[in-house]
N, CA, C, O and the ligand as a Tripos MOL2 file, in Angstrom:
@<TRIPOS>MOLECULE
protein
  281   279    71     0     0
PROTEIN
NO_CHARGES

@<TRIPOS>ATOM
      1 N         -13.7460  -27.2430   -4.6550 N.3       1 MET1
      2 CA        -14.5380  -26.6270   -3.5810 C.3       1 MET1
      3 C         -13.6940  -25.6440   -2.7950 C.2       1 MET1
      4 O         -12.5080  -25.8750   -2.5570 O.2       1 MET1
      5 N         -14.3040  -24.5680   -2.4020 N.am      2 THR2
      6 CA        -13.5900  -23.5800   -1.5900 C.3       2 THR2
      7 C         -14.3950  -23.3190   -0.3170 C.2       2 THR2
      8 O         -15.2020  -22.3910   -0.2600 O.2       2 THR2
      9 N         -14.1650  -24.1520    0.7020 N.am      3 PRO3
     10 CA        -14.9350  -24.0430    1.9510 C.3       3 PRO3
     11 C         -14.6710  -22.7510    2.7010 C.2       3 PRO3
     12 O         -15.5400  -22.2790    3.4350 O.2       3 PRO3
     13 N         -13.4910  -22.1660    2.5340 N.am      4 GLU4
     14 CA        -13.1760  -20.9140    3.2370 C.3       4 GLU4
     15 C         -12.8230  -19.8350    2.2210 C.2       4 GLU4
     16 O         -12.2280  -20.1270    1.1840 O.2       4 GLU4
     17 N         -13.1820  -18.6080    2.5110 N.am      5 PRO5
     18 CA        -12.7560  -17.5240    1.6290 C.3       5 PRO5
     19 C         -11.2420  -17.3980    1.6520 C.2       5 PRO5
     20 O         -10.6210  -17.4680    2.7120 O.2       5 PRO5
     21 N         -10.6620  -17.2160    0.4990 N.am      6 SER6
     22 CA         -9.2120  -17.1220    0.4360 C.3       6 SER6
     23 C          -8.7270  -15.7710    0.9500 C.2       6 SER6
     24 O          -9.2860  -14.7360    0.5880 O.2       6 SER6
     25 N          -7.7030  -15.7710    1.7820 N.am      7 PRO7
     26 CA         -7.1380  -14.4980    2.2500 C.3       7 PRO7
     27 C          -6.5450  -13.6850    1.1040 C.2       7 PRO7
     28 O          -6.3290  -12.4800    1.2330 O.2       7 PRO7
     29 N          -6.2840  -14.3560   -0.0190 N.am      8 MET8
     30 CA         -5.7200  -13.6410   -1.1590 C.3       8 MET8
     31 C          -6.6530  -12.5500   -1.6560 C.2       8 MET8
     32 O          -6.2040  -11.5310   -2.1800 O.2       8 MET8
     33 N          -7.9670  -12.7680   -1.4890 N.am      9 SER9
     34 CA         -8.9080  -11.7760   -1.9990 C.3       9 SER9
     35 C          -8.7290  -10.4500   -1.2650 C.2       9 SER9
     36 O          -8.8740   -9.3840   -1.8630 O.2       9 SER9
     37 N          -8.4170  -10.5120    0.0200 N.am     10 ALA10
     38 CA         -8.1540   -9.2840    0.7570 C.3      10 ALA10
     39 C          -6.9090   -8.5970    0.2070 C.2      10 ALA10
     40 O          -6.8870   -7.3800    0.0290 O.2      10 ALA10
     41 N          -5.8790   -9.3840   -0.0580 N.am     11 CYS11
     42 CA         -4.6420   -8.8240   -0.6060 C.3      11 CYS11
     43 C          -4.9000   -8.1680   -1.9530 C.2      11 CYS11
     44 O          -4.3580   -7.1040   -2.2500 O.2      11 CYS11
     45 N          -5.7370   -8.8130   -2.7730 N.am     12 ASP12
     46 CA         -6.0480   -8.2430   -4.0770 C.3      12 ASP12
     47 C          -6.7090   -6.8840   -3.9310 C.2      12 ASP12
     48 O          -6.5360   -6.0060   -4.7750 O.2      12 ASP12
     49 N          -7.4610   -6.7180   -2.8640 N.am     13 GLY13
     50 CA         -8.1100   -5.4280   -2.6540 C.3      13 GLY13
     51 C          -7.1600   -4.3900   -2.0770 C.2      13 GLY13
     52 O          -7.3320   -3.1900   -2.2910 O.2      13 GLY13
     53 N          -6.1570   -4.8600   -1.3430 N.am     14 ILE14
     54 CA         -5.2640   -3.9410   -0.6450 C.3      14 ILE14
     55 C          -4.1130   -3.4720   -1.5280 C.2      14 ILE14
     56 O          -3.7980   -2.2830   -1.5680 O.2      14 ILE14
     57 N          -3.5020   -4.3920   -2.2190 N.am     15 GLN15
     58 CA         -2.2520   -4.0570   -2.9170 C.3      15 GLN15
     59 C          -2.3850   -2.9370   -3.9550 C.2      15 GLN15
     60 O          -1.4880   -2.0990   -4.0580 O.2      15 GLN15
     61 N          -3.4790   -2.8980   -4.7280 N.am     16 PRO16
     62 CA         -3.5990   -1.7770   -5.6760 C.3      16 PRO16
     63 C          -3.6870   -0.4190   -4.9750 C.2      16 PRO16
     64 O          -3.4800    0.6200   -5.6020 O.2      16 PRO16
     65 N          -3.9920   -0.4300   -3.6770 N.am     17 ARG17
     66 CA         -4.1640    0.8420   -2.9670 C.3      17 ARG17
     67 C          -2.9150    1.2890   -2.2300 C.2      17 ARG17
     68 O          -2.8650    2.3840   -1.6710 O.2      17 ARG17
     69 N          -1.9010    0.4210   -2.2370 N.am     18 LEU18
     70 CA         -0.7460    0.7180   -1.3820 C.3      18 LEU18
     71 C          -0.0550    2.0270   -1.7650 C.2      18 LEU18
     72 O           0.3420    2.7970   -0.8900 O.2      18 LEU18
     73 N           0.0900    2.2810   -3.0530 N.am     19 SER19
     74 CA          0.7930    3.5070   -3.4270 C.3      19 SER19
     75 C          -0.0340    4.7370   -3.0680 C.2      19 SER19
     76 O           0.5070    5.7670   -2.6670 O.2      19 SER19
     77 N          -1.3500    4.6170   -3.2170 N.am     20 GLU20
     78 CA         -2.2180    5.7240   -2.8110 C.3      20 GLU20
     79 C          -2.1660    5.9120   -1.2890 C.2      20 GLU20
     80 O          -2.1930    7.0280   -0.7710 O.2      20 GLU20
     81 N          -2.0890    4.7720   -0.6040 N.am     21 TYR21
     82 CA         -1.9870    4.8250    0.8510 C.3      21 TYR21
     83 C          -0.7390    5.6000    1.2750 C.2      21 TYR21
     84 O          -0.7840    6.4310    2.1810 O.2      21 TYR21
     85 N           0.3750    5.3080    0.6000 N.am     22 MET22
     86 CA          1.6240    5.9930    0.9520 C.3      22 MET22
     87 C           1.5840    7.4700    0.5770 C.2      22 MET22
     88 O           2.2260    8.3050    1.2130 O.2      22 MET22
     89 N           0.8230    7.7740   -0.4600 N.am     23 ASP23
     90 CA          0.6640    9.1810   -0.8460 C.3      23 ASP23
     91 C          -0.4040    9.8720   -0.0070 C.2      23 ASP23
     92 O          -0.6730   11.0620   -0.1760 O.2      23 ASP23
     93 N          -1.0020    9.1160    0.8920 N.am     24 ARG24
     94 CA         -2.0790    9.6370    1.7350 C.3      24 ARG24
     95 C          -3.2370   10.1620    0.8990 C.2      24 ARG24
     96 O          -3.8490   11.1820    1.2150 O.2      24 ARG24
     97 N          -3.5190    9.4330   -0.1750 N.am     25 GLN25
     98 CA         -4.6180    9.8560   -1.0470 C.3      25 GLN25
     99 C          -5.9010    9.0980   -0.7470 C.2      25 GLN25
    100 O          -6.9530    9.4000   -1.3100 O.2      25 GLN25
    101 N          -5.8130    8.1170    0.1370 N.am     26 LEU26
    102 CA         -7.0140    7.3760    0.5030 C.3      26 LEU26
    103 C          -7.7890    8.1350    1.5630 C.2      26 LEU26
    104 O          -7.2240    8.8840    2.3600 O.2      26 LEU26
    105 N          -9.1110    7.9200    1.5520 N.am     27 ASP27
    106 CA         -9.8520    8.5200    2.6520 C.3      27 ASP27
    107 C          -9.5860    7.7140    3.9160 C.2      27 ASP27
    108 O          -8.9810    6.6430    3.8690 O.2      27 ASP27
    109 N         -10.0340    8.2300    5.0140 N.am     28 ARG28
    110 CA         -9.6240    7.6730    6.2910 C.3      28 ARG28
    111 C         -10.0510    6.2190    6.4690 C.2      28 ARG28
    112 O          -9.3170    5.4060    7.0300 O.2      28 ARG28
    113 N         -11.2430    5.9110    5.9820 N.am     29 ILE29
    114 CA        -11.7470    4.5410    6.1260 C.3      29 ILE29
    115 C         -10.8880    3.5690    5.3270 C.2      29 ILE29
    116 O         -10.5220    2.5020    5.8180 O.2      29 ILE29
    117 N         -10.5720    3.9460    4.0970 N.am     30 GLN30
    118 CA         -9.7390    3.0780    3.2650 C.3      30 GLN30
    119 C          -8.3460    2.9540    3.8470 C.2      30 GLN30
    120 O          -7.7710    1.8650    3.8690 O.2      30 GLN30
    121 N          -7.8010    4.0650    4.3190 N.am     31 ALA31
    122 CA         -6.4650    4.0350    4.9060 C.3      31 ALA31
    123 C          -6.4430    3.1260    6.1300 C.2      31 ALA31
    124 O          -5.4770    2.3970    6.3550 O.2      31 ALA31
    125 N          -7.5070    3.1750    6.9140 N.am     32 ASP32
    126 CA         -7.5900    2.2930    8.0850 C.3      32 ASP32
    127 C          -7.6240    0.8290    7.6620 C.2      32 ASP32
    128 O          -7.0130   -0.0260    8.3030 O.2      32 ASP32
    129 N          -8.3460    0.5480    6.5730 N.am     33 GLN33
    130 CA         -8.4170   -0.8330    6.0900 C.3      33 GLN33
    131 C          -7.0520   -1.3200    5.6490 C.2      33 GLN33
    132 O          -6.6490   -2.4400    5.9620 O.2      33 GLN33
    133 N          -6.3400   -0.4690    4.9160 N.am     34 VAL34
    134 CA         -5.0030   -0.8510    4.4560 C.3      34 VAL34
    135 C          -4.0840   -1.0500    5.6500 C.2      34 VAL34
    136 O          -3.3410   -2.0300    5.7140 O.2      34 VAL34
    137 N          -4.1350   -0.1260    6.5890 N.am     35 GLN35
    138 CA         -3.2670   -0.2070    7.7510 C.3      35 GLN35
    139 C          -3.5560   -1.4640    8.5680 C.2      35 GLN35
    140 O          -2.6390   -2.1420    9.0320 O.2      35 GLN35
    141 N          -4.8400   -1.7620    8.7370 N.am     36 ALA36
    142 CA         -5.2240   -2.9490    9.4940 C.3      36 ALA36
    143 C          -4.7450   -4.2170    8.7860 C.2      36 ALA36
    144 O          -4.2940   -5.1690    9.4220 O.2      36 ALA36
    145 N          -4.8530   -4.2060    7.4750 N.am     37 HIS37
    146 CA         -4.4160   -5.3780    6.7270 C.3      37 HIS37
    147 C          -2.9010   -5.5370    6.8050 C.2      37 HIS37
    148 O          -2.3990   -6.6490    6.9720 O.2      37 HIS37
    149 N          -2.1870   -4.4490    6.6850 N.am     38 LEU38
    150 CA         -0.7240   -4.5280    6.7440 C.3      38 LEU38
    151 C          -0.2580   -5.0740    8.0830 C.2      38 LEU38
    152 O           0.7750   -5.7390    8.1690 O.2      38 LEU38
    153 N          -1.0280   -4.7890    9.1280 N.am     39 SER39
    154 CA         -0.5980   -5.2270   10.4570 C.3      39 SER39
    155 C          -0.7350   -6.7360   10.6360 C.2      39 SER39
    156 O          -0.1410   -7.3140   11.5460 O.2      39 SER39
    157 N          -1.5240   -7.3740    9.7590 N.am     40 VAL40
    158 CA         -1.7100   -8.8250    9.8920 C.3      40 VAL40
    159 C          -1.1590   -9.6000    8.7040 C.2      40 VAL40
    160 O          -1.1260  -10.8300    8.7470 O.2      40 VAL40
    161 N          -0.7260   -8.9230    7.6480 N.am     41 CYS41
    162 CA         -0.3490   -9.6210    6.4250 C.3      41 CYS41
    163 C           1.1010   -9.3390    6.0550 C.2      41 CYS41
    164 O           1.4440   -8.2340    5.6350 O.2      41 CYS41
    165 N           1.9440  -10.3490    6.2160 N.am     42 ASP42
    166 CA          3.3610  -10.1910    5.8770 C.3      42 ASP42
    167 C           3.5500   -9.9390    4.3820 C.2      42 ASP42
    168 O           4.4360   -9.1890    3.9730 O.2      42 ASP42
    169 N           2.7050  -10.5780    3.5780 N.am     43 THR43
    170 CA          2.8550  -10.4480    2.1280 C.3      43 THR43
    171 C           2.6980   -8.9970    1.6890 C.2      43 THR43
    172 O           3.5400   -8.4540    0.9730 O.2      43 THR43
    173 N           1.6110   -8.3850    2.1270 N.am     44 CYS44
    174 CA          1.3500   -7.0150    1.7010 C.3      44 CYS44
    175 C           2.3390   -6.0520    2.3500 C.2      44 CYS44
    176 O           2.6830   -5.0260    1.7630 O.2      44 CYS44
    177 N           2.7930   -6.3760    3.5480 N.am     45 ARG45
    178 CA          3.8060   -5.5270    4.1770 C.3      45 ARG45
    179 C           5.0970   -5.5680    3.3440 C.2      45 ARG45
    180 O           5.7840   -4.5590    3.1850 O.2      45 ARG45
    181 N           5.4070   -6.7670    2.8160 N.am     46 GLY46
    182 CA          6.5700   -6.8820    1.9390 C.3      46 GLY46
    183 C           6.3970   -6.0590    0.6760 C.2      46 GLY46
    184 O           7.3310   -5.3970    0.2220 O.2      46 GLY46
    185 N           5.1990   -6.1030    0.1100 N.am     47 VAL47
    186 CA          4.9260   -5.3130   -1.0910 C.3      47 VAL47
    187 C           5.0480   -3.8250   -0.7740 C.2      47 VAL47
    188 O           5.5970   -3.0540   -1.5610 O.2      47 VAL47
    189 N           4.5360   -3.4390    0.3730 N.am     48 ALA48
    190 CA          4.6130   -2.0320    0.7760 C.3      48 ALA48
    191 C           6.0620   -1.6040    0.9630 C.2      48 ALA48
    192 O           6.4460   -0.4980    0.5800 O.2      48 ALA48
    193 N           6.8620   -2.4830    1.5530 N.am     49 ASP49
    194 CA          8.2880   -2.1810    1.7300 C.3      49 ASP49
    195 C           8.9750   -1.9900    0.3890 C.2      49 ASP49
    196 O           9.7640   -1.0630    0.2060 O.2      49 ASP49
    197 N           8.6620   -2.8870   -0.5530 N.am     50 ASP50
    198 CA          9.2570   -2.7780   -1.8870 C.3      50 ASP50
    199 C           8.8720   -1.4550   -2.5460 C.2      50 ASP50
    200 O           9.7100   -0.7610   -3.1220 O.2      50 ASP50
    201 N           7.5800   -1.1230   -2.4490 N.am     51 LEU51
    202 CA          7.1030    0.1350   -3.0230 C.3      51 LEU51
    203 C           7.8420    1.3120   -2.3960 C.2      51 LEU51
    204 O           8.2690    2.2420   -3.0800 O.2      51 LEU51
    205 N           7.9770    1.2420   -1.0870 N.am     52 ASP52
    206 CA          8.6360    2.3150   -0.3630 C.3      52 ASP52
    207 C          10.0690    2.4810   -0.8460 C.2      52 ASP52
    208 O          10.5480    3.5950   -1.0560 O.2      52 ASP52
    209 N          10.7470    1.3370   -1.0190 N.am     53 ARG53
    210 CA         12.1320    1.3780   -1.4700 C.3      53 ARG53
    211 C          12.2210    1.9510   -2.8890 C.2      53 ARG53
    212 O          13.0750    2.7860   -3.1860 O.2      53 ARG53
    213 N          11.3220    1.4830   -3.7500 N.am     54 LEU54
    214 CA         11.3210    1.9710   -5.1310 C.3      54 LEU54
    215 C          11.0900    3.4720   -5.1660 C.2      54 LEU54
    216 O          11.7220    4.1910   -5.9400 O.2      54 LEU54
    217 N          10.1910    3.9330   -4.3330 N.am     55 ARG55
    218 CA          9.8750    5.3640   -4.3140 C.3      55 ARG55
    219 C          11.0620    6.1510   -3.7880 C.2      55 ARG55
    220 O          11.3400    7.2560   -4.2530 O.2      55 ARG55
    221 N          11.7600    5.5790   -2.8190 N.am     56 GLY56
    222 CA         12.9490    6.2350   -2.3110 C.3      56 GLY56
    223 C          14.0050    6.3470   -3.3940 C.2      56 GLY56
    224 O          14.6490    7.3850   -3.5430 O.2      56 GLY56
    225 N          14.1790    5.2590   -4.1550 N.am     57 LEU57
    226 CA         15.1180    5.2670   -5.2610 C.3      57 LEU57
    227 C          14.7330    6.3150   -6.2930 C.2      57 LEU57
    228 O          15.5710    7.0830   -6.7650 O.2      57 LEU57
    229 N          13.4560    6.3310   -6.6310 N.am     58 ALA58
    230 CA         12.9880    7.2560   -7.6580 C.3      58 ALA58
    231 C          13.2370    8.7020   -7.2360 C.2      58 ALA58
    232 O          13.6730    9.5230   -8.0430 O.2      58 ALA58
    233 N          12.9600    9.0070   -5.9800 N.am     59 SER59
    234 CA         13.1190   10.3860   -5.5490 C.3      59 SER59
    235 C          14.5950   10.7600   -5.4460 C.2      59 SER59
    236 O          14.9440   11.9370   -5.5420 O.2      59 SER59
    237 N          15.4730    9.7570   -5.2510 N.am     60 SER60
    238 CA         16.8970   10.0660   -5.1880 C.3      60 SER60
    239 C          17.4660   10.2780   -6.5780 C.2      60 SER60
    240 O          18.5320   10.8750   -6.7310 O.2      60 SER60
    241 N          16.7620    9.7930   -7.5940 N.am     61 LEU61
    242 CA         17.2330    9.9750   -8.9640 C.3      61 LEU61
    243 C          16.9110   11.3680   -9.4950 C.2      61 LEU61
    244 O          17.6270   11.8880  -10.3510 O.2      61 LEU61
    245 N          15.8630   11.9590   -9.0040 N.am     62 GLY62
    246 CA         15.5080   13.2820   -9.5000 C.3      62 GLY62
    247 C          14.2820   13.8130   -8.7870 C.2      62 GLY62
    248 O          13.5160   13.0540   -8.1930 O.2      62 GLY62
    249 N          14.1030   15.1120   -8.8500 N.am     63 PRO63
    250 CA         12.9420   15.7240   -8.1680 C.3      63 PRO63
    251 C          11.6720   15.5110   -8.9720 C.2      63 PRO63
    252 O          11.1750   16.4310   -9.6220 O.2      63 PRO63
    253 N          11.1460   14.2840   -8.9240 N.am     64 ILE64
    254 CA          9.9530   13.9730   -9.7070 C.3      64 ILE64
    255 C           8.6920   14.3590   -8.9510 C.2      64 ILE64
    256 O           7.7090   14.8210   -9.5290 O.2      64 ILE64
    257 N           8.7510   14.1540   -7.6390 N.am     65 THR65
    258 CA          7.5520   14.4080   -6.8540 C.3      65 THR65
    259 C           7.3000   15.8990   -6.6900 C.2      65 THR65
    260 O           8.2090   16.6470   -6.3310 O.2      65 THR65
    261 N           6.1030   16.3230   -6.9450 N.am     66 PRO66
    262 CA          5.7460   17.7440   -6.7480 C.3      66 PRO66
    263 C           5.7180   18.0750   -5.2680 C.2      66 PRO66
    264 O           5.5530   17.1780   -4.4410 O.2      66 PRO66
    265 N           5.8730   19.3330   -4.9180 N.am     67 PRO67
    266 CA          5.8100   19.7150   -3.5060 C.3      67 PRO67
    267 C           4.4400   19.3860   -2.9240 C.2      67 PRO67
    268 O           3.4070   19.5910   -3.5610 O.2      67 PRO67
    269 N           4.4580   18.8800   -1.7210 N.am     68 ALA68
    270 CA          3.2030   18.4660   -1.1090 C.3      68 ALA68
    271 C           2.5080   19.6440   -0.4500 C.2      68 ALA68
    272 O           3.1170   20.4040    0.3030 O.2      68 ALA68
    273 N           1.2500   19.7790   -0.7380 N.am     69 HIS69
    274 CA          0.4560   20.7950   -0.0510 C.3      69 HIS69
    275 C          -0.4160   20.1030    0.9720 C.2      69 HIS69
    276 O          -1.1950   19.2160    0.6230 O.2      69 HIS69
    277 N          -0.3030   20.4820    2.1930 N.am     70 ILE70
    278 CA         -1.0500   19.8120    3.2430 C.3      70 ILE70
    279 C          -2.2890   20.6170    3.6180 C.2      70 ILE70
    280 O          -3.0500   20.2060    4.4940 O.2      70 ILE70
    281 ZN         -2.2360   -9.0340    2.2020 Zn       71 ZN71
@<TRIPOS>BOND
     1     1     2 1
     2     2     3 1
     3     3     4 2
     4     3     5 am
     5     5     6 1
     6     6     7 1
     7     7     8 2
     8     7     9 am
     9     9    10 1
    10    10    11 1
    11    11    12 2
    12    11    13 am
    13    13    14 1
    14    14    15 1
    15    15    16 2
    16    15    17 am
    17    17    18 1
    18    18    19 1
    19    19    20 2
    20    19    21 am
    21    21    22 1
    22    22    23 1
    23    23    24 2
    24    23    25 am
    25    25    26 1
    26    26    27 1
    27    27    28 2
    28    27    29 am
    29    29    30 1
    30    30    31 1
    31    31    32 2
    32    31    33 am
    33    33    34 1
    34    34    35 1
    35    35    36 2
    36    35    37 am
    37    37    38 1
    38    38    39 1
    39    39    40 2
    40    39    41 am
    41    41    42 1
    42    42    43 1
    43    43    44 2
    44    43    45 am
    45    45    46 1
    46    46    47 1
    47    47    48 2
    48    47    49 am
    49    49    50 1
    50    50    51 1
    51    51    52 2
    52    51    53 am
    53    53    54 1
    54    54    55 1
    55    55    56 2
    56    55    57 am
    57    57    58 1
    58    58    59 1
    59    59    60 2
    60    59    61 am
    61    61    62 1
    62    62    63 1
    63    63    64 2
    64    63    65 am
    65    65    66 1
    66    66    67 1
    67    67    68 2
    68    67    69 am
    69    69    70 1
    70    70    71 1
    71    71    72 2
    72    71    73 am
    73    73    74 1
    74    74    75 1
    75    75    76 2
    76    75    77 am
    77    77    78 1
    78    78    79 1
    79    79    80 2
    80    79    81 am
    81    81    82 1
    82    82    83 1
    83    83    84 2
    84    83    85 am
    85    85    86 1
    86    86    87 1
    87    87    88 2
    88    87    89 am
    89    89    90 1
    90    90    91 1
    91    91    92 2
    92    91    93 am
    93    93    94 1
    94    94    95 1
    95    95    96 2
    96    95    97 am
    97    97    98 1
    98    98    99 1
    99    99   100 2
   100    99   101 am
   101   101   102 1
   102   102   103 1
   103   103   104 2
   104   103   105 am
   105   105   106 1
   106   106   107 1
   107   107   108 2
   108   107   109 am
   109   109   110 1
   110   110   111 1
   111   111   112 2
   112   111   113 am
   113   113   114 1
   114   114   115 1
   115   115   116 2
   116   115   117 am
   117   117   118 1
   118   118   119 1
   119   119   120 2
   120   119   121 am
   121   121   122 1
   122   122   123 1
   123   123   124 2
   124   123   125 am
   125   125   126 1
   126   126   127 1
   127   127   128 2
   128   127   129 am
   129   129   130 1
   130   130   131 1
   131   131   132 2
   132   131   133 am
   133   133   134 1
   134   134   135 1
   135   135   136 2
   136   135   137 am
   137   137   138 1
   138   138   139 1
   139   139   140 2
   140   139   141 am
   141   141   142 1
   142   142   143 1
   143   143   144 2
   144   143   145 am
   145   145   146 1
   146   146   147 1
   147   147   148 2
   148   147   149 am
   149   149   150 1
   150   150   151 1
   151   151   152 2
   152   151   153 am
   153   153   154 1
   154   154   155 1
   155   155   156 2
   156   155   157 am
   157   157   158 1
   158   158   159 1
   159   159   160 2
   160   159   161 am
   161   161   162 1
   162   162   163 1
   163   163   164 2
   164   163   165 am
   165   165   166 1
   166   166   167 1
   167   167   168 2
   168   167   169 am
   169   169   170 1
   170   170   171 1
   171   171   172 2
   172   171   173 am
   173   173   174 1
   174   174   175 1
   175   175   176 2
   176   175   177 am
   177   177   178 1
   178   178   179 1
   179   179   180 2
   180   179   181 am
   181   181   182 1
   182   182   183 1
   183   183   184 2
   184   183   185 am
   185   185   186 1
   186   186   187 1
   187   187   188 2
   188   187   189 am
   189   189   190 1
   190   190   191 1
   191   191   192 2
   192   191   193 am
   193   193   194 1
   194   194   195 1
   195   195   196 2
   196   195   197 am
   197   197   198 1
   198   198   199 1
   199   199   200 2
   200   199   201 am
   201   201   202 1
   202   202   203 1
   203   203   204 2
   204   203   205 am
   205   205   206 1
   206   206   207 1
   207   207   208 2
   208   207   209 am
   209   209   210 1
   210   210   211 1
   211   211   212 2
   212   211   213 am
   213   213   214 1
   214   214   215 1
   215   215   216 2
   216   215   217 am
   217   217   218 1
   218   218   219 1
   219   219   220 2
   220   219   221 am
   221   221   222 1
   222   222   223 1
   223   223   224 2
   224   223   225 am
   225   225   226 1
   226   226   227 1
   227   227   228 2
   228   227   229 am
   229   229   230 1
   230   230   231 1
   231   231   232 2
   232   231   233 am
   233   233   234 1
   234   234   235 1
   235   235   236 2
   236   235   237 am
   237   237   238 1
   238   238   239 1
   239   239   240 2
   240   239   241 am
   241   241   242 1
   242   242   243 1
   243   243   244 2
   244   243   245 am
   245   245   246 1
   246   246   247 1
   247   247   248 2
   248   247   249 am
   249   249   250 1
   250   250   251 1
   251   251   252 2
   252   251   253 am
   253   253   254 1
   254   254   255 1
   255   255   256 2
   256   255   257 am
   257   257   258 1
   258   258   259 1
   259   259   260 2
   260   259   261 am
   261   261   262 1
   262   262   263 1
   263   263   264 2
   264   263   265 am
   265   265   266 1
   266   266   267 1
   267   267   268 2
   268   267   269 am
   269   269   270 1
   270   270   271 1
   271   271   272 2
   272   271   273 am
   273   273   274 1
   274   274   275 1
   275   275   276 2
   276   275   277 am
   277   277   278 1
   278   278   279 1
   279   279   280 2
@<TRIPOS>SUBSTRUCTURE
     1 MET1         2 RESIDUE 1 A MET
     2 THR2         6 RESIDUE 1 A THR
     3 PRO3        10 RESIDUE 1 A PRO
     4 GLU4        14 RESIDUE 1 A GLU
     5 PRO5        18 RESIDUE 1 A PRO
     6 SER6        22 RESIDUE 1 A SER
     7 PRO7        26 RESIDUE 1 A PRO
     8 MET8        30 RESIDUE 1 A MET
     9 SER9        34 RESIDUE 1 A SER
    10 ALA10       38 RESIDUE 1 A ALA
    11 CYS11       42 RESIDUE 1 A CYS
    12 ASP12       46 RESIDUE 1 A ASP
    13 GLY13       50 RESIDUE 1 A GLY
    14 ILE14       54 RESIDUE 1 A ILE
    15 GLN15       58 RESIDUE 1 A GLN
    16 PRO16       62 RESIDUE 1 A PRO
    17 ARG17       66 RESIDUE 1 A ARG
    18 LEU18       70 RESIDUE 1 A LEU
    19 SER19       74 RESIDUE 1 A SER
    20 GLU20       78 RESIDUE 1 A GLU
    21 TYR21       82 RESIDUE 1 A TYR
    22 MET22       86 RESIDUE 1 A MET
    23 ASP23       90 RESIDUE 1 A ASP
    24 ARG24       94 RESIDUE 1 A ARG
    25 GLN25       98 RESIDUE 1 A GLN
    26 LEU26      102 RESIDUE 1 A LEU
    27 ASP27      106 RESIDUE 1 A ASP
    28 ARG28      110 RESIDUE 1 A ARG
    29 ILE29      114 RESIDUE 1 A ILE
    30 GLN30      118 RESIDUE 1 A GLN
    31 ALA31      122 RESIDUE 1 A ALA
    32 ASP32      126 RESIDUE 1 A ASP
    33 GLN33      130 RESIDUE 1 A GLN
    34 VAL34      134 RESIDUE 1 A VAL
    35 GLN35      138 RESIDUE 1 A GLN
    36 ALA36      142 RESIDUE 1 A ALA
    37 HIS37      146 RESIDUE 1 A HIS
    38 LEU38      150 RESIDUE 1 A LEU
    39 SER39      154 RESIDUE 1 A SER
    40 VAL40      158 RESIDUE 1 A VAL
    41 CYS41      162 RESIDUE 1 A CYS
    42 ASP42      166 RESIDUE 1 A ASP
    43 THR43      170 RESIDUE 1 A THR
    44 CYS44      174 RESIDUE 1 A CYS
    45 ARG45      178 RESIDUE 1 A ARG
    46 GLY46      182 RESIDUE 1 A GLY
    47 VAL47      186 RESIDUE 1 A VAL
    48 ALA48      190 RESIDUE 1 A ALA
    49 ASP49      194 RESIDUE 1 A ASP
    50 ASP50      198 RESIDUE 1 A ASP
    51 LEU51      202 RESIDUE 1 A LEU
    52 ASP52      206 RESIDUE 1 A ASP
    53 ARG53      210 RESIDUE 1 A ARG
    54 LEU54      214 RESIDUE 1 A LEU
    55 ARG55      218 RESIDUE 1 A ARG
    56 GLY56      222 RESIDUE 1 A GLY
    57 LEU57      226 RESIDUE 1 A LEU
    58 ALA58      230 RESIDUE 1 A ALA
    59 SER59      234 RESIDUE 1 A SER
    60 SER60      238 RESIDUE 1 A SER
    61 LEU61      242 RESIDUE 1 A LEU
    62 GLY62      246 RESIDUE 1 A GLY
    63 PRO63      250 RESIDUE 1 A PRO
    64 ILE64      254 RESIDUE 1 A ILE
    65 THR65      258 RESIDUE 1 A THR
    66 PRO66      262 RESIDUE 1 A PRO
    67 PRO67      266 RESIDUE 1 A PRO
    68 ALA68      270 RESIDUE 1 A ALA
    69 HIS69      274 RESIDUE 1 A HIS
    70 ILE70      278 RESIDUE 1 A ILE
    71 ZN71       281 GROUP 0 **** ****
């Protein structure tokens, strides 16, 4: 029996979007959802930190990222 919805389901929805969130590819509503979730969820914040670190490493290895057009 599952009397309460598992918080994991929210994480499952958030984590696949984290890299897009960091690339600012999400629309504003989705970005707000990710941001709101990160503010309450240590797990996803840890995942975001790891992603951030990996991306930093990747960019230090070579100019892989294309120039950003704003
Ligand atoms: Zn989470």
